[in-house]
N, C-alpha and C positions, 0 to 999 in steps of 0.2 A: 321234113327237116326244119328245125327251129331257127328263128331269126338270131343273128349274132348281135349281142348287146353292145352298143357303142359305149366307150369309156368316157366318163365325164372329164372336163379339164382338171378337176381336183384329183381324180384318181391317177391321171397321167403324171401329175406333179409328184404324187406319192411314190409312183413307180420309179421315176427318175431319181428321186432322193434316195430310195432304197438302194438302187444300183450304185449311186455315188458313194453312199456310206460303206457298202460292201467293198468297193475298190479302195476306199480310204483305209479300212481295217486291214485289208490284204497288204497295203503298202506299209502300214505301221508294223504288222507282224514280221514282214520280211526285213525291215530295218531295225527291229528291236535287238538290243545287244544279247549275245548268247548268255545263258545262265553261267554264273561264275562257279568254277569247281570248288568243292568244299575244302576248307582249310582245317588241318589237324596240327596241333602242337603236342609233341610228346616230350615229357620231362622224366629223367631217370631218378635214381635213389637220392633222397635228400638227407636222411639220417640226422634229423633234429636241427638242421642249420636254417633257421627262419630267415635270416638276412639273405642267404643265398637264394632261397625260394622267392622272396619278394623281388630281388633284383632280376632274376630270370623271368618271372611272370610279367613284370613291367616292361622289360626289354622286348619280350615276345608280344606285347600289346594285348594281353588278356587280363591285366589288372591295372586299375588306375592308381593315382597317388594316394587315395584314401582306402585302398585295399579292396575295392569293389570290382565286379566283373566288367571288363571293357572289351571283351572279345567278340561281341555281337554273336553271329551264328557259327563261330569257330568251335571245334571240338577239342577240348584239352584231355589228354590221357596222361595221368601220372602213374608211373610203373611200380608203385609200392615202395617199401622200406622207408617210410616217412620217419620211423621211430629209431631210437637208440643212438649211441655214440656222442651226441651233442644235446644240450639241455632243452631245446625249444620245440620238441616234437608236438606237444599239445597245441602250441600256437599254429603250427602248420596244419594239424588236423582241423582246427576250428576254421582256418582260412579256406581249406578245401571244402568243408561242409557248407560254408557260406557261399562259395562260388558254385557249388552244385545246385543250390537253390536259385541263385541270381541268374546263372547262365540259362536255365530253362525258361525264365521269363523273357529272355532276349532272343530266344530261338537257338541258343547254343547248347552245349552239353559239356559236363565234366565227368569223366570216368576215372575212378581211382582203382587201379588194379591191385589185388592183394599181394603183398610181399611176404617173404618168409619171416621177417622180423615182426610183422603184425601178428602172424600165427604164433611165433614164439612167445610174444607177450600174452596173448590169450591163453596159451598153455602154461603160463607161469615161469617161463624161461627168461630170467632177467639178467643174464650174464653181461649184456652190453648196455643195460639201462643205467643212465647217469644220475647222480644225486639231484641235478637240476630238474630232471624229468619227474622225480618223485616230488620235489618241492613245488612244482607247478600244481599239484593236487592238494597241497596242504592248506588247512584252514584253521579258524579259531579253535575248533574242537579236536584237532588232530592228535594232540597229546593224550587227551582222555580216550579217544578211540583206540589209539595204539596200546595204552595201558590195559584197556578192557580186552583187547585181542590177546595180549600176553597172559593175562590172568586166565583166560579160557584155554590157553595152550601151554601153561606153565609145566605141567607134568611131562608133556611130550618134549618140550624144549630142554628140560633138565635130563630126561632120559637120553636124548640124542647127544647132549654135551658130555654126560658121564660115560657114554660109550667110548669116547676118545680120551677123556681125562677124568677119571673118577674123583680126583681131588678137588675139583671145582666146587666152590661154595655156591649156594643159591643166588647170592648177590652178584657173583662173577658171571653166572649163567645169564642173569637178568641183564647185566650191563652189556655183555657181548651180544645178546639178542637185540637190544635196543640199537647198538651200533650197526648191526646188519639190517635193521629195518627203520630207516630214517622217517621223519615226519612226512606224511604224504604217501608212504609205501602202501598202507592199507587201502586208502582211497584209489590209488593207482591200480592196485590189484583187483579191486572190486569193479572199477570202470572197464578194465580190460578182460574181465571174466566173460564166459559165453553168454551170461545173462545180463552183463553190464552194458551201459550205454555205448561205449566205444567198441566193446566186443561184438555187440549186435550190428553196429555200423560196419565194422570190418567184415563181418560174416556176409553182409549183403553186397559187398563189393565183389566183382567177378575175378576169377583167377585167370581167365583168358577172355579176350573179346576180339571180334572181327569187325572192322569199320572200313567200308569202301575198299575191300580187297586187301586190307592190311591186318595182320594178326598182331595183337599185343599181349605179352605175357611177361611176368617178372623174371623167372629163371630161364625157362626154355620149354620147348615141346619135344619130348622124346618120341621116337618111333612107336614105342609101346603105348603111350598115352594117346597118340594121334589116331589110334584105332577107335577111340571113343568120339561121339559127337561133342561139340563144344558145350552144349547144354548139359550133357551128362558129366563132363569134367567139372563144370561149375556146380552142379547139383552135389556131386560127391564131396567137393571141397567145402561147400556150405554146410553139408551134413556133418562132416568131421569137425568143423569149427563149432557148430551148435552143440555138439556132443563133447567138445574138448578132448578129441581123440588123439592121445599123445603116444600111441603105439608106434614103434619104429617102422612098421610097415604101412602106417597111415599115409594117405595121399599128402597130408601136411608135412610129413618127414621124409618121404621117399626120395632118394637121390634121382630117381627117374621122374618124379612129379613136377608139376609146373612151377612150384615155388623154389625148387632147389636145383633143377637140372642145368648143368653147365656144358654138356657135351657138344653143343653147336659152336661154342666159342673157344674151348680149350679141352685138353685131355682131362676127363672127369673120372678119376680113379674109383670113386665110390660107385658111380654108375656102372663102370666096367665090371667091378666086382659083383654087383648085383646081377648083371647080365650073365656073367660066367657061372654063377651059382644057380641060375634058372635051369629047369629040367623040362625039355632039352635046353641047352644054352641058347640065348638069344643071338641072332646073327650080328656080327660087328660091322656096321655100316660106316663109311667115311662121313664126315660132317656134311659134305656136299650131297651125298646120296640121301642122308637122313633129312636134310632140309628139303630136298626135292620131294621126298615122300610126305613130309608134313604139309607142305604147301599144296600138294596135289590132293591130300585127304580133305582139305577144307576149301579147295577152290580159291586159294589166296595167291597174291602176287609177291608178297613180302612178309617178313616176320621182324618185329621190333622187340628187343629184350633188354633187361637191366641186369641187376644182381651181381655181375662180375666186373669190378672196377677196372677201367682202362684210362689211366691219367693222360694218355696221349690225346684224348678227345674222342668224339663220336667216330665210329668206324662203319663204313658201308662195305659189306663183304659179299662175296659170291655174286658179283655183277649187280649189286643193289638188291638182292633178294633177302639179305639179313642186315639189320641195323643194330649195332651194339651201342647203347646210349648211357650206360652207367659210367660216368667219367670221374667218379670220386668227388662229386659236387660239394659234399660236406667238408667243413674245415678239419674234421677228423682225418680226412684223407688228403685234403689240399689240392684236389684236382681242379680243372677248369670248370667254369659255370656254363653249362651248355643246354641246348634244347634242339629238338629235331622238328622241322616244319615239313609237312607233307601237303602238296597241293596238286590235284590232278594226277596223282601217282608219282610225282617227282619229289624226291627227298632232298632237303637242303639242311645240313648241319649249321648251327649258329653257336657262337661263343662270345662271352663278354668277360671283362676283368672282374676280379673279386672286390666287393665293396670294402671300404675301410671299416674296421670294427670299433 
């Protein structure tokens, strides 16, 4: 049996110090504050009202007075429909693009969910686009660009005009076309095309996202589409955007698709008609039943939607399992300026007064 080596005084001191440090670390760990739950700010449809957007973003603490990210590790989710109805859509887009970059550097995140109006603009549906939105794209060469586009399409423009009024002169056709295509129209259309800068940006934004147990989608999630994984829904939407798929049955246009579905917040006649026409007809679920099926499909606790304006303010429905946050924020609707705060699974609606114009 070997002899037991005696510890030197120095070794004994080291052992005592190690024990003391371990005890200190244990005390520090037990007294350290618990990790703070993540903070999510959700903002509904903005429809070209930049002043409203800035007022909301500052009040929610995600933007400073200079327009830069101030949200730290907060996650901002904007639920789409940035475009149309009011003139400053491009300014909101540029603000969101800037915050997307700045938030990442601060440990935060900005998610812009795709809305039906972004898809409409990409597909060339400008029914709700305002003159100010076109003007935002106009530059020194816009008149020459527009003239060149007309020259290339003169024959088609005259044929279309003569189909309704054969008596129109070439000058009358020209003047009418120019009135329908203001300066900036060409640049706007190119930017929002599938290959354009803003078209590509919108295409890369998700149609639906799940963050900490909460699903976010612009229109809604139908029982039909909730049979698909979220990644597959987003893949199909992105593919349709990249292809400019304007077929009525496209996921970009379907009343049951994530950009348009309203059945969780109101009677959706278009969706009901589509279900009735299916072979065999789709089962008619109550909104509560459908919401339960959707949440179960994705293992989520709640769903947040925009798309359908509710000027009464943000509504938390079905025991807090559904949040409806499109409150008609834009001046085009005149609703309240609102945002939804989610911390630790608790949803808190906020509202402020409209800034003077």
